[in-house]
C-alpha positions as YAML, in Angstrom:
chain: A
units: angstrom
residues:
- id: 1
  name: UNK
  ca: [-4.08, 6.46, -22.04]
- id: 2
  name: UNK
  ca: [-2.49, 9.80, -22.76]
- id: 3
  name: UNK
  ca: [1.03, 10.52, -21.58]
- id: 4
  name: UNK
  ca: [0.05, 13.66, -19.67]
- id: 5
  name: UNK
  ca: [-1.36, 11.68, -16.74]
- id: 6
  name: UNK
  ca: [1.81, 9.65, -16.31]
- id: 7
  name: UNK
  ca: [4.02, 10.36, -13.33]
- id: 8
  name: UNK
  ca: [6.85, 8.34, -14.87]
- id: 9
  name: UNK
  ca: [7.69, 5.57, -17.31]
- id: 10
  name: UNK
  ca: [10.70, 3.31, -16.78]
- id: 11
  name: UNK
  ca: [11.95, 0.01, -18.16]
- id: 12
  name: UNK
  ca: [12.33, -3.19, -16.21]
- id: 13
  name: UNK
  ca: [15.50, -5.24, -16.55]
- id: 14
  name: UNK
  ca: [13.91, -7.06, -19.51]
- id: 15
  name: UNK
  ca: [13.29, -3.83, -21.46]
- id: 16
  name: UNK
  ca: [9.55, -3.64, -20.84]
- id: 17
  name: UNK
  ca: [8.21, -0.08, -20.45]
- id: 18
  name: UNK
  ca: [6.17, 0.30, -17.25]
- id: 19
  name: UNK
  ca: [4.36, 3.44, -16.17]
- id: 20
  name: UNK
  ca: [2.67, 4.91, -13.14]
- id: 21
  name: UNK
  ca: [0.03, 7.64, -13.34]
- id: 22
  name: UNK
  ca: [-0.27, 10.57, -10.94]
- id: 23
  name: UNK
  ca: [-3.78, 9.48, -10.03]
- id: 24
  name: UNK
  ca: [-2.74, 5.92, -9.27]
- id: 25
  name: UNK
  ca: [0.24, 7.04, -7.18]
- id: 26
  name: UNK
  ca: [-2.09, 9.21, -5.07]
- id: 27
  name: UNK
  ca: [-4.29, 6.15, -4.57]
- id: 28
  name: UNK
  ca: [-1.42, 3.75, -3.74]
- id: 29
  name: UNK
  ca: [0.41, 6.14, -1.40]
- id: 30
  name: UNK
  ca: [-2.75, 7.73, 0.00]
- id: 31
  name: UNK
  ca: [-3.61, 7.75, 3.71]
- id: 32
  name: UNK
  ca: [-6.05, 4.84, 3.38]
- id: 33
  name: UNK
  ca: [-3.59, 2.53, 1.60]
- id: 34
  name: UNK
  ca: [0.23, 2.73, 1.85]
- id: 35
  name: UNK
  ca: [1.23, 6.27, 2.94]
- id: 36
  name: UNK
  ca: [4.63, 4.93, 4.05]
- id: 37
  name: UNK
  ca: [5.55, 4.68, 0.34]
- id: 38
  name: UNK
  ca: [5.62, 8.47, -0.08]
- id: 39
  name: UNK
  ca: [9.26, 8.50, 1.05]
- id: 40
  name: UNK
  ca: [10.19, 5.45, -1.05]
- id: 41
  name: UNK
  ca: [9.02, 6.14, -4.59]
- id: 42
  name: UNK
  ca: [12.60, 5.83, -5.81]
- id: 43
  name: UNK
  ca: [12.68, 2.34, -4.22]
- id: 44
  name: UNK
  ca: [9.54, 1.42, -6.17]
- id: 45
  name: UNK
  ca: [11.34, 2.42, -9.37]
- id: 46
  name: UNK
  ca: [14.53, 0.56, -8.38]
- id: 47
  name: UNK
  ca: [12.47, -2.55, -7.65]
- id: 48
  name: UNK
  ca: [11.03, -2.48, -11.17]
- id: 49
  name: UNK
  ca: [14.36, -1.66, -12.83]
- id: 50
  name: UNK
  ca: [16.57, -4.24, -11.11]
- id: 51
  name: UNK
  ca: [14.48, -7.11, -9.76]
- id: 52
  name: UNK
  ca: [13.54, -10.48, -11.08]
- id: 53
  name: UNK
  ca: [9.83, -10.85, -11.61]
- id: 54
  name: UNK
  ca: [7.42, -13.67, -10.93]
- id: 55
  name: UNK
  ca: [4.20, -14.22, -12.83]
- id: 56
  name: UNK
  ca: [1.08, -14.40, -10.68]
- id: 57
  name: UNK
  ca: [-0.45, -17.88, -11.02]
- id: 58
  name: UNK
  ca: [-4.10, -16.75, -11.06]
- id: 59
  name: UNK
  ca: [-3.62, -13.88, -13.51]
- id: 60
  name: UNK
  ca: [-0.89, -14.40, -16.12]
- id: 61
  name: UNK
  ca: [-0.95, -10.67, -17.01]
- id: 62
  name: UNK
  ca: [0.24, -9.74, -13.49]
- id: 63
  name: UNK
  ca: [3.86, -9.84, -12.42]
- id: 64
  name: UNK
  ca: [5.30, -9.38, -8.93]
- id: 65
  name: UNK
  ca: [8.61, -7.54, -8.59]
- id: 66
  name: UNK
  ca: [10.32, -7.83, -5.19]
- id: 67
  name: UNK
  ca: [13.52, -6.19, -3.94]
- id: 68
  name: UNK
  ca: [15.22, -6.11, -0.56]
- id: 69
  name: UNK
  ca: [16.24, -2.78, 1.01]
- id: 70
  name: UNK
  ca: [18.03, -2.59, 4.37]
- id: 71
  name: UNK
  ca: [16.66, 0.80, 5.45]
- id: 72
  name: UNK
  ca: [12.87, 0.46, 5.28]
- id: 73
  name: UNK
  ca: [10.71, 1.52, 8.24]
- id: 74
  name: UNK
  ca: [8.86, -0.57, 10.83]
- id: 75
  name: UNK
  ca: [10.70, -3.87, 10.44]
- id: 76
  name: UNK
  ca: [9.92, -4.00, 6.72]
- id: 77
  name: UNK
  ca: [12.69, -5.23, 4.43]
- id: 78
  name: UNK
  ca: [11.23, -5.53, 0.89]
- id: 79
  name: UNK
  ca: [9.39, -3.44, -1.64]
- id: 80
  name: UNK
  ca: [6.78, -5.35, -3.65]
- id: 81
  name: UNK
  ca: [5.41, -3.92, -6.90]
- id: 82
  name: UNK
  ca: [2.58, -5.53, -8.87]
- id: 83
  name: UNK
  ca: [2.60, -4.69, -12.59]
- id: 84
  name: UNK
  ca: [-0.18, -5.51, -15.04]
- id: 85
  name: UNK
  ca: [1.00, -6.20, -18.59]
- id: 86
  name: UNK
  ca: [-1.19, -5.47, -21.57]
- id: 87
  name: UNK
  ca: [-1.32, -3.70, -24.91]
- id: 88
  name: UNK
  ca: [-3.30, -1.01, -26.65]
- id: 89
  name: UNK
  ca: [-3.67, 0.19, -30.23]
- id: 90
  name: UNK
  ca: [-2.45, 3.71, -30.97]
- id: 91
  name: UNK
  ca: [-4.07, 6.17, -33.40]
- id: 92
  name: UNK
  ca: [-1.94, 4.76, -36.24]
- id: 93
  name: UNK
  ca: [-3.24, 1.25, -35.64]
- id: 94
  name: UNK
  ca: [0.00, -0.03, -34.10]
- id: 95
  name: UNK
  ca: [-0.07, -2.26, -31.05]
- id: 96
  name: UNK
  ca: [1.77, -0.61, -28.15]
- id: 97
  name: UNK
  ca: [2.67, -1.97, -24.72]
- id: 98
  name: UNK
  ca: [0.40, -0.84, -21.88]
- id: 99
  name: UNK
  ca: [2.17, -2.05, -18.73]
- id: 100
  name: UNK
  ca: [1.32, -0.23, -15.52]
- id: 101
  name: UNK
  ca: [1.88, -0.35, -11.79]
- id: 102
  name: UNK
  ca: [-1.27, -1.73, -10.16]
- id: 103
  name: UNK
  ca: [-0.03, -1.45, -6.58]
- id: 104
  name: UNK
  ca: [3.08, -1.35, -4.43]
- id: 105
  name: UNK
  ca: [3.70, -1.96, -0.74]
- id: 106
  name: UNK
  ca: [6.35, -2.69, 1.87]
- id: 107
  name: UNK
  ca: [6.62, -6.16, 3.34]
- id: 108
  name: UNK
  ca: [8.71, -8.14, 5.78]
- id: 109
  name: UNK
  ca: [9.99, -11.33, 4.16]
- id: 110
  name: UNK
  ca: [11.81, -13.83, 6.34]
- id: 111
  name: UNK
  ca: [15.11, -15.02, 4.89]
- id: 112
  name: UNK
  ca: [15.18, -18.69, 3.92]
- id: 113
  name: UNK
  ca: [17.73, -20.78, 5.76]
...
């Protein structure tokens, strides 16, 4: 994928580069999906940068990043970001990381007692 279509690229707390494209952000935050995220894109980035991650059991290339925020709307209290990890070969024949945001959403998660 060329860099022109990328909205941003950041690193998670483990140093992995993760990107989001303009097109995919429009899909994720579009009116038919999660329009409430339009005001919380910086929270999506903070979730990737600072959270632990958990590997999805059915797809080992997918990781779930979850972070609590006290000021989310509509009784929501966490941002969840799903990232797909992969690689690609550049024009020089070098393997490069290709880790991208697949989706993101707000969620209410009950605290464990």
